[in-house]
N, C-alpha and C positions, 0 to 999 in steps of 0.2 A: 407558516414557519415549519410546521411538522412535515408538510409536503417537501419543503426545501431540504430539510435534514434527510428525509427518506430518499430523495433523488440523489443527494450527495453520496449517501451510503451505497446506493446501487452502482453509481459511477466508480466509486473506490473499489468495490468488490469486483466489478468487471475489469478494472485495470489490473487488479491483482491476478485475476484468472487469466487474462491475456498475457501477463508477464510470465506466469507459470507455464503456459502452453508454448511460449516462444523461447523459453530458456533452453540452452543447448547442453547435451550431455558433456560432462567434463572430459577433456582430452587426456587420454591415459599417458602416464609418464614414460611407458616403454616405447612410445613412438619417437621419443627424443633421446633414447639411449637407456641408461641404467634405471632400474625400478627397484625400490627398496623391497618390494614383494618378492623379487627374484634376485637375491644377492649374487654378485659375480663369483664369489668364492664357492658357491654351491651349484649355480646353474650356468649353462650356455643358452643364450637367447638370440632370436632373429625374428624380424617382422617382415611382412609382405603386404603389398597393396594392390588392389585391382577393383574392377567394377562390380564383381560378384564375390561373395564370401568364399565359395569353393576355390576360385582362382587365387584369391588372397591367401587361403590356407596353403595351397600348393607352392606359392611363391615364398611363403615364410619357411616352409620345410626345405625348399631348394636353397634358400639363403643360409639356413643352418648347415645344410649338407656341404656348402662351399667351404666352410671352415675346415672340413675334413677331406677336401679334394686332395688327390695325390699331388704332393708338392716336391717329392724327390724323384727325379727322372732316373730311369735305369741307365747306367753307364755300361753299355755293352761293347764288346770288342768289335771294332770296325776294321776290316781288312782291305778297304778300298784303295789305299794309297801305295800298296806294294807293287813294284814293277820287277819283271824278270827278263833278262836279256841273255843271249848266247853269242859267243864268239869262238873263233877257231885259232888256237895257239899251238904251233908246231904239230899240227895234225890232230890235236886233242880239243874236244869241245869243252869250253869253260862256261859255266853258268854263273852269272852275276845277279845277285838278288839285292834290290834296294827295298828294305822292309821297314816301313814306317807304320806303326800301329797307332791309331787315333781312337777317340771315343765318340760314339754317336749317341744321341739322346732320344728316347721315346718315352711316352707316358706309360707308367705301369699302374694299371687299375686294380682295385681290390674291393671286395664287398665291405660296405660300411655297416658292420653289424651294430655299431653303437647307435645308429640312427633309428633302430627299431624301438628304442626307448623314448623317441621324440613324440611330443603331443602338442596339439593346438590348445592353449589354455585360456586365451582371451580373444575377443573380437570387438571391433569398434567401427561404427559407421559415421562418417563426417556428415552432420546434418545439412551442411550447405552444398556440398558437391555430391553427396551420396556414395563417395568412395569407401570401400570396405578395407579394413586393416585387420590382420591376424597376427598373433604372437605364438611362435613355436618355442618350446622349452625342452631342455634335456638336462638331466642331472649329471654333474661331472664325475662323481665318485664311481658309478658303475662303468662309465667309459674308461676312466683311468685304470680300473682293475682289469678290464678286457685288454687294453693295450699292454699293460705290464705282463699279463699272462702270455700274450703272443710274443713279446720281446724275450721273455725267459725261455720259451719253447724254441725260438729261433736260435738263441745262443747255445742252448743244449744240443740241438741238432747240428749246428755248425761245428762245435767242438768234436762231436762224434764223427762227423764227416771228414774233418781234417786228420783226426787220429787214424781213421780207416784208410785214407789215402796214403798216409805216411808209413803205416805199419802193416796193414792187412790186405790191401787190394791185390788181387791175383795177377793183374797186368796193368801197364801204364794207362790204358784207356779207361779201365774201371776207376783208377785213381783220379783221372781227369774228370770223369763223370761225377764222382763224389764232390770234388771241389766246385764244379759248375753248379750242382744242386745247392751247395752251401752258399755260393755267390748269389744265386737267385733268391734264396731265403733271406739273405741279408739285405737285399733290395727292399723286400717287403718290410723288414725290420726298420729300415730307415724311415719309412712312412709311419710305422707304428710309433717310433721314437719321436718323430716330429709332431704327431698328433697328441702323444703324451705330454709334450711340451706345451701344446695349446691348452690342455685342460688342467695341467698342474703347474706349469712354469718350469718344470724340471725334466731331465732326460736321463738315460742310462748309458754309461760308457760301454763301448764295444771292444771285445778282444780281437775279433777278426773282421775288419772292415771290408767293404766291397772292394776298395782299392788294394788291400792286402791280398785278398783272395784272387783278384784279377792278376796281380803280379805273380802269385804262386802258379796260376794256370799258364801264364806266358812262359815262365821259367821251365816248367815241365814240357811244354810244347817245343821250346827251343832245344831241349835235350833229346828229342825224338828224331829219328831219321827213317825215311821210307824210300823204297824203290817204287816205281810207278809203271802202270800199263793201262792202256785204254783201247777202245774199239777202233779208233783210227788216229792218224797223226795229229789232226786238228784238235780232237778231243784230248789227246795226250798233252799237248801244249797247254790247253786250258786247265787241265788237272794239275800240271806242274806249277803253273802260275798261281792257281788257287791255293795249293798246298804251301807254296812259298809265302804267300800273303798271310797265311795263318801263323807262320813262324817256324814250321818244322823244317828239318834239313832234308835234302834230296840226295840219296846215295844209292847207286845201282846195286851195291852188295849188302844192303841193309837186311836185318832180320825180318823187318815188317815191310809190307807192300800195300800200296793203295791201288785198287783196281776199279776203273771206271767203265761201265757198260751202258751203251745207249741202245735202248729197245725202241725202234721206230716202227710205227704203223705205216700202212699204205697212204700215199698222198691222196687227198680227197678234194674234188672241186665242187664248190657250191656257189652258183651264180658266177660272179666275177672274182671270187676269192679261192685261193688254194690253202688247204689246211694240212698240218702234220702234227700228229699226236704220238705220244709214247711215254717212256719213263727213263729217268736217270737213276742208275743204280751204282752205289759206292760200296765196295767191300774192303775191309781191312784184314789182311792175311798175316798170320804169324806162321811162317813156313807154308805148309799145306793146309793149315787150319784157319777158317774164318772166325775172327773174334768180334767182329762188328759189321753190320751192313744196314743200309737204309736206302729207301726208294722215294723218288719225287716225280710226280707226273709233270709233263709239259704239253703245251698246246701252242703251236705257232701258225700264224696266218700271214699271207702275202698276196699281192695281186699278180705275181708271176711265180711259177714253180721254182725258177732259178734262185729266187731270193730266200726260199725257205731255209736252206742250209746256212746261208749267211746269218739270218736272224737267229737260228738255233745256236750258232757259234757265239753271237753277241750275248744271248741269254745265258749260255754256259759260263762265259767269262765273268758275267756279273754275279751269278748265283753260286758258283763253285766254292769260293772262300767260305761262305756260310754253310754250304753242304759239307765241306771237309770238316769244319769245326763241329758240326752236329754229329757226324759219324765218329769223330774222335772223342766226343763226350757223350756216349750213348746213355739213354735212360736206364737207370738201375731197375 
């Protein structure tokens, strides 16, 4: 009887021990979304899964970073749809410009300083599959403060730039440059404002939007007129077309002049290819004084020397609207 009781006790103890060894760690709530340990009004969280803890950590951090990916694309002035044509009326050359300005989009990236405060606070391993899970956490309040600081700085800089362009700029190009700098700053602000909305649910109204500043730039460009000159006739036509696409007027008797110079090196042959390198130089003249200039390198290749000039002309036609815009909005 005693032996039977003793044997039963051993079996029961063994069963309890086996049950304890086979019990699984509790699955954390954060794997399924919200966790009371990290309330949503205080924290932003993201998890990541992988075969190893280090990769799971990286994926959790990356998933948190995705919340702050740049979601506002830059709306930059695109001059690709303008066409310029010439006709002869009663012995006079008439230039007709069909100028349609559109918007092209590209992703505007910026440093995500708020992610410096992110940390991996918990890890869990699935006892059945061995998969590792990690939880990345960031406090909302410091992030919101950083975004607010950036937004206020952007608005202050923009107000100052608009005032400078309207009242103090010494020439039209400097005024355009100030407005373009403000426009670029407001693009960054758009992202800050969107991210502020992510962490607080609120945003800050803007006095000078990207659209408002873009229209101010277009209006000022349309009020400008330029005479033009270039290294050769083909380059001159490319320059006139590019300037027209930007929206400025072309007048031979204008106070301002756009001067295009092509500095070409010697043609080089390397195996079956011919190469031509050089620089495109644009100068903006106010009478005899240069008030802005900029240089861009080019490198053209073709399998016949005769094609080099043709390809250079194609490159100029595509690039000159952007080049003209850059030289008309010089960096301060």
